[in-house]
Residue frames as qw, qx, qy, qz and C-alpha x, y, z in Angstrom:
[[0.961, 0.030, 0.263, 0.074, 12.03, -7.78, 11.09],
 [0.269, -0.654, 0.524, 0.474, 15.65, -8.07, 10.02],
 [0.553, 0.540, -0.453, -0.443, 16.74, -8.87, 6.49],
 [0.095, 0.278, -0.956, 0.027, 18.12, -12.23, 7.60],
 [0.384, 0.206, 0.776, -0.457, 14.83, -13.25, 9.19],
 [0.599, 0.552, 0.047, -0.578, 12.93, -12.15, 6.10],
 [0.390, 0.524, -0.692, -0.307, 15.31, -14.05, 3.82],
 [0.042, -0.120, 0.979, -0.157, 15.14, -17.26, 5.81],
 [0.484, 0.345, 0.579, -0.558, 11.35, -16.99, 6.05],
 [0.593, 0.572, -0.189, -0.535, 11.03, -16.55, 2.30],
 [0.278, 0.394, -0.863, -0.152, 13.31, -19.51, 1.63],
 [0.234, 0.073, 0.906, -0.345, 11.19, -21.63, 4.00],
 [0.572, 0.486, 0.280, -0.598, 8.05, -20.48, 2.18],
 [0.467, 0.541, -0.556, -0.425, 9.69, -21.44, -1.13],
 [0.073, 0.195, -0.977, 0.046, 10.40, -24.94, 0.17],
 [0.386, 0.270, 0.718, -0.513, 6.85, -25.26, 1.48],
 [0.583, 0.553, -0.013, -0.595, 5.33, -24.18, -1.82],
 [0.349, 0.462, -0.762, -0.292, 7.58, -26.50, -3.79],
 [0.045, -0.031, 0.979, -0.197, 6.62, -29.47, -1.61],
 [0.476, 0.327, 0.464, -0.672, 2.94, -28.50, -1.66],
 [0.561, 0.423, -0.415, -0.578, 2.74, -29.23, -5.39],
 [0.371, 0.202, -0.904, -0.067, 3.87, -32.80, -4.96],
 [0.127, 0.125, 0.827, -0.533, 1.76, -33.30, -1.87],
 [0.536, 0.357, 0.152, -0.750, -1.33, -31.94, -3.65],
 [0.565, 0.329, -0.626, -0.425, -0.76, -34.33, -6.55],
 [0.206, 0.073, -0.956, 0.195, -0.45, -37.24, -4.14],
 [0.301, 0.236, 0.624, -0.681, -3.62, -36.23, -2.34],
 [0.590, 0.368, -0.167, -0.699, -5.53, -35.89, -5.62],
 [0.594, 0.281, -0.710, -0.252, -4.40, -39.37, -6.60],
 [0.242, -0.271, 0.816, -0.450, -5.09, -41.01, -3.25],
 [0.729, 0.179, 0.431, -0.501, -8.29, -42.57, -4.51],
 [0.575, 0.506, -0.528, -0.366, -6.72, -44.12, -7.60],
 [0.976, -0.137, 0.089, -0.145, -6.77, -47.93, -7.72],
 [0.882, 0.001, 0.097, 0.462, -3.19, -48.15, -9.04],
 [0.142, -0.905, 0.181, 0.358, -0.14, -45.91, -9.16],
 [0.800, 0.257, 0.230, 0.490, 2.38, -45.38, -11.91],
 [0.365, -0.319, 0.096, 0.869, 4.85, -42.71, -12.94],
 [0.042, 0.330, 0.551, 0.765, 2.58, -41.69, -15.81],
 [0.325, -0.733, -0.584, -0.129, -0.39, -41.24, -13.50],
 [0.466, -0.635, -0.219, 0.577, 1.68, -39.14, -11.11],
 [0.276, -0.065, 0.309, 0.908, 2.96, -36.94, -13.96],
 [0.118, -0.540, -0.606, -0.572, -0.64, -36.43, -15.08],
 [0.429, -0.759, -0.462, 0.164, -1.61, -35.44, -11.54],
 [0.435, -0.421, 0.004, 0.796, 1.30, -32.99, -11.41],
 [0.104, 0.214, 0.466, 0.852, 0.07, -31.43, -14.66],
 [0.284, -0.690, -0.618, -0.247, -3.40, -31.21, -13.13],
 [0.458, -0.678, -0.287, 0.498, -1.99, -29.30, -10.15],
 [0.335, 0.918, 0.078, 0.199, -0.18, -26.95, -12.52],
 [0.682, 0.190, -0.193, 0.679, 2.99, -24.94, -12.29],
 [0.161, -0.860, -0.059, -0.480, 1.79, -21.93, -10.30],
 [0.746, -0.661, 0.053, 0.061, 3.27, -23.28, -7.07],
 [0.802, 0.010, 0.128, 0.583, 6.63, -23.82, -8.74],
 [0.282, 0.686, 0.124, 0.660, 6.60, -20.27, -10.12],
 [0.372, -0.848, 0.014, -0.376, 5.82, -18.73, -6.74],
 [0.853, -0.457, 0.070, 0.243, 8.34, -20.93, -4.95],
 [0.683, 0.255, 0.104, 0.677, 11.07, -19.76, -7.35],
 [0.013, 0.790, 0.074, 0.608, 10.03, -16.14, -6.82],
 [0.639, -0.755, 0.031, -0.147, 10.12, -16.58, -3.03],
 [0.881, -0.179, 0.079, 0.431, 13.50, -18.34, -3.26],
 [0.505, 0.484, 0.081, 0.710, 15.04, -15.56, -5.36],
 [0.208, -0.820, -0.009, -0.534, 13.70, -12.80, -3.12],
 [0.807, -0.589, 0.016, 0.032, 14.86, -14.74, -0.03],
 [0.810, 0.029, 0.060, 0.582, 18.37, -15.10, -1.42],
 [0.241, 0.664, 0.061, 0.705, 18.43, -11.40, -2.30],
 [0.483, -0.807, -0.013, -0.339, 17.37, -10.51, 1.24],
 [0.873, -0.399, 0.049, 0.277, 20.07, -12.73, 2.73],
 [0.651, 0.291, 0.082, 0.696, 22.68, -11.22, 0.44],
 [0.036, -0.793, -0.082, -0.602, 21.45, -7.75, 1.35],
 [0.687, -0.723, 0.000, -0.077, 21.80, -8.53, 5.05],
 [0.851, -0.168, 0.089, 0.489, 25.35, -9.78, 4.55],
 [0.433, 0.532, 0.109, 0.720, 26.31, -6.72, 2.50],
 [0.295, -0.844, -0.049, -0.445, 24.89, -4.39, 5.15],
 [0.815, -0.562, 0.054, 0.130, 26.79, -6.28, 7.86],
 [0.775, 0.125, 0.108, 0.611, 29.99, -6.21, 5.82],
 [0.193, 0.710, 0.087, 0.672, 29.65, -2.44, 5.27],
 [0.529, -0.812, -0.020, -0.244, 28.98, -1.87, 8.96],
 [0.857, -0.372, 0.103, 0.342, 32.11, -3.83, 9.90],
 [0.632, 0.366, 0.134, 0.670, 34.18, -2.00, 7.27],
 [0.040, -0.839, -0.063, -0.539, 33.17, 1.39, 8.66],
 [0.661, -0.739, 0.103, -0.074, 34.25, 0.46, 12.19]]
């Protein structure tokens, strides 16, 4: 697998994990009789911040992989 593919895949995983937190909070609150911003914030706290942490990690590693692919490509072009 190339560095570009790995980088793009990790960035997509980061986006999926980031969205999963909000989707999980909405699913947990689907049975609530009424919605408010306070209730949604409480549901987000219930879900926790682990998904945000791992999405940031995946995003950083994905960006590093993309940068690494570009640097390798730039070096290859500079040698030719």
